[in-house]
C-alpha positions in Angstrom: -9.4 24.5 45.7 -7.4 21.3 45.0 -10.6 19.4 44.6 -11.8 21.8 41.9 -8.6 21.5 40.0 -8.6 17.7 40.2 -12.2 17.5 39.1 -11.4 19.8 36.1 -8.5 17.6 35.1 -10.6 14.5 35.4 -13.3 16.1 33.3 -11.0 17.1 30.6 -9.4 13.6 30.5 -12.9 12.0 30.3 -13.9 14.3 27.4 -10.7 13.5 25.5 -11.1 9.7 26.1 -14.7 9.9 24.9 -13.7 11.9 21.8 -11.0 9.4 21.0 -13.4 6.5 21.1 -16.2 8.2 19.2 -14.0 9.6 16.4 -13.2 6.1 15.2 -16.9 5.3 15.1 -18.0 8.5 13.4 -15.4 8.7 10.7 -15.6 6.0 7.9 -12.7 3.7 7.5 -10.0 4.7 5.0 -8.0 2.3 2.9 -4.4 1.7 3.9 -2.2 -0.7 2.0 1.1 -2.1 3.2 3.6 -4.3 1.4 4.3 -7.5 3.3 6.9 -9.1 0.9 8.5 -8.3 -2.5 11.0 -10.1 -4.7 12.7 -9.2 -8.0 14.1 -12.1 -10.0 16.0 -11.7 -13.3 15.0 -14.2 -15.9 16.9 -13.7 -19.1 16.4 -10.0 -20.0 13.2 -9.7 -18.1 12.7 -9.0 -14.4 9.9 -10.9 -12.7 8.4 -8.9 -9.8 6.2 -10.3 -7.0 4.6 -8.0 -4.4 2.4 -9.2 -1.6 0.2 -6.4 -0.2 -2.4 -6.3 2.6 -5.2 -3.8 3.2 -5.1 -2.8 6.9 -7.3 0.3 6.9 -10.7 -1.4 6.9 -11.9 -0.3 3.5 -11.8 -1.8 0.0 -9.5 -0.2 -2.5 -8.2 -0.6 -6.1 -4.5 -1.2 -6.8 -3.7 1.3 -9.5 -0.1 0.5 -10.2 3.3 -0.7 -8.9 6.6 1.1 -9.2 10.3 0.4 -8.6 12.6 3.2 -7.2 16.4 3.1 -7.1 19.6 5.0 -7.5 19.9 4.4 -11.2 16.2 4.9 -12.0 14.1 8.1 -12.6 12.9 10.1 -9.5 9.3 9.0 -10.2 10.3 5.4 -10.3 9.7 2.9 -13.1 6.3 1.4 -13.6 5.9 -2.4 -13.4 3.5 -4.1 -15.9 1.1 -6.0 -13.7 0.4 -9.4 -15.3 -1.7 -11.2 -12.6 -2.9 -11.3 -9.0 -3.4 -14.2 -6.6 -5.0 -14.3 -3.2 -8.2 -13.3 -1.5 -9.2 -10.4 -3.6 -12.5 -8.7 -4.1 -12.3 -9.1 -7.8 -11.1 -7.0 -10.7 -12.0 -3.4 -11.6 -12.0 -2.5 -15.3 -11.0 1.2 -15.8 -9.7 2.6 -19.0 -9.6 -0.8 -20.7 -7.2 -2.3 -18.0 -8.2 -4.7 -15.3 -7.0 -3.6 -11.9 -6.9 -5.7 -8.7 -9.4 -4.9 -6.0 -8.3 -5.4 -2.4 -11.0 -6.2 0.1 -10.8 -4.9 3.8 -8.2 -7.0 5.7 -7.3 -9.2 2.8 -4.0 -9.7 1.0 -3.1 -10.4 -2.6 0.1 -11.1 -4.5 0.7 -9.0 -7.5 3.0 -10.3 -10.2 4.5 -8.3 -13.0 7.4 -7.7 -15.3 10.0 -5.1 -16.0 11.8 -5.4 -19.3 12.9 -1.9 -20.5 15.4 -1.2 -17.7 18.6 -2.8 -16.4 18.7 -3.4 -12.6 22.0 -4.0 -10.8 22.4 -7.2 -8.7 23.2 -6.5 -5.1 21.8 -2.9 -5.2 18.8 -2.2 -2.9 15.8 -1.0 -4.9 12.4 0.0 -3.4 9.0 -1.0 -4.5 5.7 0.8 -3.8 2.1 0.3 -4.9 -0.4 3.1 -5.6 -4.0 2.6 -4.6 -7.2 4.6 -4.6 -8.0 6.5 -1.5 -11.1 8.5 -2.3 -10.4 10.4 -5.5 -6.6 10.4 -5.1 -3.9 7.9 -5.7 -2.1 7.1 -2.4 1.4 5.5 -2.3 2.3 2.7 0.1 5.4 2.9 2.1 8.6 1.9 0.2 9.7 -1.7 0.7 13.4 -2.6 0.1 14.3 -5.4 -2.2 17.4 -6.6 -4.1 17.6 -8.3 -7.4 18.1 -12.1 -7.4 
């Protein structure tokens, strides 16, 4: 009786382990973007924003936009005008007349941009996020805290 129960438990554990290993092979990789570093620097009346992102999901993706969130900004955040990208990128994607950075699997890029139509407060913690393509939807990265310099 005890042997039958032990064999059943071992069998179930073996099936679960096999399923866990095979599910990663069967399902295709999905893009996942994380922010590694971000800075906001005030230069005159313009804020210079630099965001370093890395793709960790194992699939290429397109960076759609970057936004800043904070206590004195709208709930949807404020869009950052992306001016350039640096790093190991898969190239640029041109959609709707705009060139958007492409992030290759495992690579990282630094996105630079500007914000000129809002006033940010020094010493206040703001949060930046990037939006990237995941299939047919726009996925948001986790929020990354940053203060204005």
